[in-house]
C-alpha positions in Angstrom: 18.6 -34.0 -21.8 15.2 -33.0 -20.5 14.3 -34.6 -17.2 11.0 -32.9 -16.1 8.5 -30.8 -18.1 5.7 -28.6 -16.8 3.0 -28.4 -19.4 0.3 -25.6 -19.6 -2.7 -27.9 -19.7 -6.3 -27.2 -20.4 -7.7 -30.7 -21.1 -8.7 -29.7 -24.6 -7.8 -31.5 -27.8 -4.3 -29.9 -28.3 -2.9 -30.2 -24.8 -4.4 -33.6 -24.3 -2.5 -34.9 -27.3 0.6 -32.9 -26.4 0.7 -34.5 -22.9 0.8 -38.0 -24.3 3.2 -36.9 -27.1 5.6 -35.4 -24.6 5.7 -38.5 -22.5 6.3 -40.7 -25.6 8.8 -38.4 -27.2 10.9 -37.1 -24.3 10.6 -40.2 -22.1 10.5 -38.1 -19.0 8.2 -36.9 -16.2 5.5 -34.5 -17.4 3.6 -32.4 -14.8 0.4 -30.8 -16.0 -0.5 -27.3 -14.8 -4.0 -25.8 -15.2 -5.0 -22.3 -14.2 -8.6 -21.8 -13.1 -9.4 -18.5 -14.7 -13.1 -18.9 -14.6 -13.7 -21.5 -17.3 -16.1 -23.3 -15.1 -17.2 -26.8 -16.0 -14.3 -27.2 -18.3 -12.2 -28.0 -15.3 -14.5 -30.9 -14.3 -12.6 -34.2 -14.3 -9.4 -32.5 -15.4 -7.2 -34.2 -12.7 -8.4 -37.7 -13.7 -8.0 -37.0 -17.4 -4.4 -35.6 -17.0 -3.3 -38.6 -14.9 -4.9 -41.1 -17.3 -3.2 -39.4 -20.2 0.2 -39.7 -18.7 0.9 -36.8 -16.3 2.8 -37.7 -13.2 0.8 -35.1 -11.3 -1.3 -32.0 -12.0 -1.6 -28.6 -10.3 -4.9 -26.7 -10.6 -4.6 -23.2 -9.2 -7.5 -20.8 -8.6 -6.3 -17.5 -10.2 -9.7 -15.9 -10.8 -9.3 -13.0 -8.4 -5.8 -12.3 -9.5 -6.8 -12.4 -13.2 -9.6 -9.9 -12.7 -7.8 -7.6 -10.3 -4.3 -7.6 -11.8 -4.9 -8.1 -15.5 -8.5 -7.4 -16.6 -9.1 -4.3 -14.5 -5.8 -2.6 -15.4 -6.5 -3.2 -19.1 -10.1 -1.8 -18.7 -8.7 1.2 -16.9 -6.7 1.9 -20.0 -9.8 1.3 -22.3 -7.6 -1.3 -24.0 -9.2 -2.6 -27.2 -7.2 -4.2 -30.1 -8.0 -2.9 -33.5 -11.3 -1.4 -32.4 -13.1 -4.5 -31.3 -11.2 -7.2 -29.4 -11.0 -6.8 -25.6 -8.2 -9.3 -25.4 -9.5 -11.9 -23.0 -7.1 -14.5 -24.3 -4.2 -12.1 -24.6 -4.5 -11.0 -20.9 -4.8 -14.6 -19.6 -1.6 -16.0 -21.2 1.0 -14.0 -19.2 -0.7 -15.0 -15.9 -0.8 -18.6 -16.9 2.8 -18.5 -17.9 3.9 -16.7 -14.7 2.1 -19.3 -12.6 3.5 -22.1 -14.7 7.0 -20.9 -14.1 6.3 -20.9 -10.3 5.6 -24.6 -10.6 8.8 -25.1 -12.6 10.7 -23.6 -9.7 8.8 -25.5 -7.1 9.3 -28.8 -8.9 12.8 -28.3 -10.0 11.8 -28.8 -13.6 14.1 -28.0 -16.5 11.5 -27.4 -19.3 8.1 -25.9 -20.0 5.7 -26.7 -22.8 2.5 -25.1 -24.2 -0.1 -26.0 -26.8 0.1 -22.8 -28.9 0.6 -23.3 -32.7 3.4 -21.9 -34.7 1.0 -19.6 -36.5 -0.6 -17.9 -33.6 0.0 -15.2 -31.0 -0.1 -17.4 -27.9 3.3 -18.9 -28.5 4.8 -15.4 -28.2 2.7 -14.5 -25.1 3.8 -17.7 -23.3 7.4 -17.6 -24.3 8.1 -14.0 -23.6 6.8 -14.5 -20.1 8.9 -17.6 -19.7 12.0 -15.9 -20.7 11.3 -12.8 -18.6 11.3 -15.1 -15.6 14.1 -17.5 -16.5 16.3 -16.5 -19.5 17.7 -20.0 -19.8 14.5 -22.0 -19.6 14.1 -24.9 -22.1 10.8 -24.3 -24.0 9.1 -27.1 -25.9 6.5 -26.1 -28.5 5.1 -29.4 -30.0 3.3 -27.6 -32.8 6.7 -26.4 -34.1 8.2 -29.9 -33.8 5.8 -32.7 -34.6 4.4 -33.9 -37.9 0.7 -33.4 -37.3 -0.7 -31.0 -39.9 -3.9 -29.9 -38.3 -6.6 -30.7 -35.8 -8.1 -33.6 -37.8 -4.7 -35.3 -37.3 -4.9 -34.6 -33.6 -8.4 -36.1 -33.4 -7.2 -39.2 -35.1 -4.2 -39.5 -32.7 -6.5 -39.0 -29.7 -8.7 -41.8 -30.8 -5.8 -44.1 -31.4 -4.4 -43.4 -27.9 -7.9 -43.5 -26.3 -7.7 -39.9 -25.2 -11.3 -38.5 -24.7 -11.8 -35.2 -26.5 -14.9 -33.1 -27.2 -13.9 -31.6 -30.5 -15.3 -33.4 -33.5 -15.0 -33.0 -37.3 -18.6 -31.7 -37.3 -17.7 -28.8 -34.9 -14.0 -28.3 -35.5 -13.6 -24.7 -34.3 -11.3 -23.9 -31.4 -12.5 -22.1 -28.3 -10.8 -20.5 -25.3 -12.9 -19.5 -22.2 -12.1 -17.7 -19.1 -13.7 -15.2 -16.7 -13.4 -12.3 -19.2 -14.6 -13.9 -22.4 -14.8 -16.9 -24.7 -13.2 -16.9 -28.1 -13.8 -19.0 -31.2 -11.6 -19.4 -34.2 -10.6 -21.9 -36.9 -12.6 -24.6 -38.6 -15.9 -23.4 -40.0 -15.0 -19.8 -39.0 -12.1 -19.6 -41.4 -14.4 -18.4 -44.1 -14.9 -14.7 -43.1 -18.2 -14.6 -45.1 -19.9 -17.3 -43.1 -22.1 -16.1 -40.2 -21.3 -17.9 -37.0 -23.9 -20.6 -36.1 -26.1 -19.5 -33.2 -25.6 -22.8 -31.3 -21.9 -21.9 -31.0 -22.4 -19.1 -28.5 -22.0 -19.9 -24.8 -22.2 -16.7 -22.7 -24.8 -14.6 -24.6 -28.3 -15.1 -26.1 -28.9 -13.6 -29.5 -30.1 -10.0 -29.3 -33.3 -11.1 -31.0 -34.1 -13.5 -28.2 -33.1 -11.1 -25.4 -35.8 -9.8 -23.0 -38.2 -7.2 -24.4 -37.8 -5.0 -21.4 -34.5 -3.2 -20.7 -32.7 -3.3 -17.4 -30.9 -0.4 -15.7 -27.8 -0.9 -13.5 -25.6 1.4 -11.6 -21.8 0.8 -11.6 -19.6 2.5 -9.0 -16.0 3.3 -9.7 -13.1 4.2 -7.4 -10.0 5.6 -9.1 -10.9 3.9 -12.3 -11.7 0.5 -10.9 -15.3 -0.9 -10.7 -16.1 -1.7 -7.0 -19.9 -2.1 -6.8 -23.1 -2.9 -8.8 -26.4 -1.3 -7.7 -24.8 -0.3 -4.4 -23.5 -3.8 -3.6 -19.7 -4.0 -3.2 -18.1 -7.0 -4.9 -14.6 -8.4 -5.4 -13.2 -8.1 -8.9 -14.0 -11.7 -9.7 -17.6 -11.6 -8.4 -18.3 -8.2 -10.0 -17.2 -9.4 -13.4 -19.0 -12.7 -13.0 -22.2 -10.9 -12.2 -22.0 -8.6 -15.2 -21.2 -11.6 -17.4 -24.4 -13.2 -16.4 -26.5 -10.1 -16.7 -24.9 -9.0 -20.0 -25.3 -12.5 -21.4 -29.0 -12.4 -20.7 -29.4 -9.2 -22.7 -27.2 -10.3 -25.6 -24.3 -7.9 -24.8 -20.7 -8.3 -26.0 -20.6 -10.3 -29.2 -17.8 -9.4 -31.6 -17.0 -10.8 -35.0 -13.8 -9.5 -36.5 -10.8 -10.1 -38.7 -7.7 -9.1 -36.9 -4.0 -8.9 -37.6 -1.9 -11.5 -35.7 1.5 -10.5 -34.5 3.2 -13.1 -36.8 1.8 -11.2 -39.8 -1.3 -13.0 -41.0 -5.0 -12.0 -40.7 -7.3 -14.2 -38.6 -11.0 -14.3 -38.0 -12.1 -14.3 -34.4 -15.5 -14.4 -32.8 -15.8 -13.3 -29.2 -18.3 -13.0 -26.3 -17.3 -10.5 -23.7 -20.5 -9.4 -21.9 -19.2 -8.1 -18.6 -16.2 -6.4 -20.2 -18.3 -4.6 -22.7 -20.5 -3.2 -20.0 -17.5 -2.1 -17.9 -15.7 -0.5 -20.9 -18.7 1.7 -21.7 -19.3 2.7 -18.1 -15.6 3.4 -17.5 -15.5 5.7 -20.6 -18.5 7.5 -19.3 -17.0 8.0 -15.8 -13.8 9.4 -17.4 -15.8 11.8 -19.6 -17.0 13.5 -16.4 -13.9 13.4 -14.3 -10.8 13.4 -16.6 -9.0 16.5 -17.8 -9.2 16.9 -21.6 -5.5 17.0 -22.4 -4.8 14.0 -20.1 -7.6 12.1 -21.8 -6.3 12.9 -25.3 -2.8 12.0 -24.3 -3.9 8.7 -22.8 -6.2 8.0 -25.8 -3.3 8.4 -28.2 -1.5 5.6 -26.3 -4.4 3.1 -26.3 -3.3 1.5 -29.6 0.2 1.0 -28.3 -0.9 -0.2 -24.9 -3.3 -2.7 -26.6 -0.6 -3.9 -29.0 1.7 -4.7 -26.1 -0.9 -6.9 -24.5 -1.9 -8.5 -27.8 1.7 -9.2 -28.7 2.6 -10.6 -25.3 4.7 -7.9 -23.7 2.8 -7.7 -20.4 6.0 -8.1 -18.4 8.1 -5.7 -20.5 9.6 -2.5 -19.1 7.7 -0.4 -21.6 4.4 -1.9 -20.3 5.4 -1.0 -16.8 6.0 2.6 -17.8 2.7 2.8 -19.6 0.7 1.2 -16.8 2.3 3.6 -14.3 1.0 6.5 -16.5 -2.4 4.9 -16.9 -2.7 4.5 -13.1 -1.9 8.1 -12.6 -4.7 9.2 -15.1 -7.2 7.2 -13.1 -6.9 9.2 -9.9 -10.3 10.8 -9.4 -12.1 8.6 -11.9 -14.6 8.0 -9.2 -18.4 8.0 -9.1 -21.4 6.2 -10.4 -22.6 5.4 -14.0 -26.1 4.3 -14.9 -26.3 1.9 -17.8 -29.3 0.6 -19.7 -29.0 -2.9 -21.3 -31.4 -3.8 -24.1 -31.1 -6.4 -26.9 -27.4 -6.3 -27.4 -27.0 -2.6 -26.7 -25.2 -1.1 -23.7 -26.3 2.5 -23.3 -24.9 5.0 -20.8 -27.9 7.0 -19.5 -26.5 8.7 -16.4 -23.3 9.6 -14.6 -22.3 11.5 -11.4 -19.2 12.1 -9.4 -17.9 14.1 -6.5 -14.9 14.9 -8.7 -16.9 16.0 -11.7 -15.3 18.6 -14.0 -18.6 19.2 -15.6 -20.3 22.4 -14.4 -23.8 23.3 -15.7 -23.2 27.0 -15.1 -20.5 27.0 -17.7 -22.1 24.7 -20.2 -25.6 26.2 -20.1 -27.1 28.1 -23.1 -28.8 30.3 -20.6 -27.3 33.5 -19.2 -24.3 32.9 -16.9 -21.8 34.9 -14.9 -18.7 32.8 -15.5 -18.2 32.9 -19.2 -18.0 36.0 -21.4 -19.0 35.0 -24.9 -17.3 37.9 -26.4 -13.9 36.5 -25.3 -14.4 33.7 -27.9 -13.8 36.3 -30.7 -10.2 36.8 -29.7 -9.7 33.1 -29.0 -10.8 32.3 -32.5 -8.8 35.0 -34.2 -5.6 33.9 -32.5 -6.2 30.3 -33.5 -7.0 31.4 -37.1 -3.8 33.5 -37.4 -1.7 30.9 -39.2 -4.6 30.0 -41.5 -5.1 33.7 -42.4 -1.4 34.2 -43.0 -1.2 31.1 -45.2 -4.0 32.3 -47.3 -2.7 35.9 -47.5 0.7 34.6 -48.6 -0.9 32.4 -51.3 -2.8 35.3 -52.7 0.3 37.6 -52.6 2.5 35.0 -54.4 -0.1 34.5 -57.1 
């Protein structure tokens, strides 16, 4: 017997319908919880809407700084990208939302949690793994796995029947998720992977064709792998990422259109805008190229796919993620300095880098005469590395 439910609530179509459905189905108190992760105007009127839809109360918590500092920046320090394109703005947000939601459960003495993730997607796993890692016995309600609605058109009809205001229409039936790090689009008209996304869909970026004709240069300062300043001005993680989002958006930076593999096994087409994150990823890579030991970099790079999978699949609070993050943090010591980046019509180009911990030495790398490298030494180096290849060929010739 469920007595009190805490719902992860955004005010969008799915969770608006879910809120009313929970009240009608479980006949109990439903508390709405919304995390302010930088979605801006989407939070406007959220309290009034939740209460009018049936919530007994609503919590809206400002988690923007925590999101940037404790989730986005650690992922960027690992250069985490899923399947070569997705910077995982949604994947990183879910464990934070679920963690904060479970804090409300404890505060309110609730005995169940609910979310709006579908039974086909990744978010159900991300939410629920976090729930269980906090309370192994928590009751989880996932309406998309319980009710009879077949799709979003059914939800639109239900919302109209119950007089729940929604912004999604049959003419624009794609789903979007926005936070400080990105905005994602999927479903509806995007389910045909051959169809180009309509230009009026994009929110954070202008098209590269309409971006300014003059490039802009910026300087990003890093300290042990984390960005701390832009053009000499120190900023908090939230404000720094917000600033780069605006600047990158003006120059058409950070659009991605890809077909990815969901954790549950199917392929899905997603379109993303991640302007600030795209700039930071490029700059961070450049900072590492100057300051990170080769073998440490190659070892870390070999783990990026695994690290990214853990985020994408929902294992942020797993022991293996803790171990990996500890290693990543160790690699970032000394990744300190300044990177100069040029933004121009959808392109983010690194054009300069400097560091007090630089491992690059012009005297060694120069093609001019130097006193620190004996070119003749390379002969023995090559012959030793070629030994197994020579022996293999000699053996082949002898056996033939």
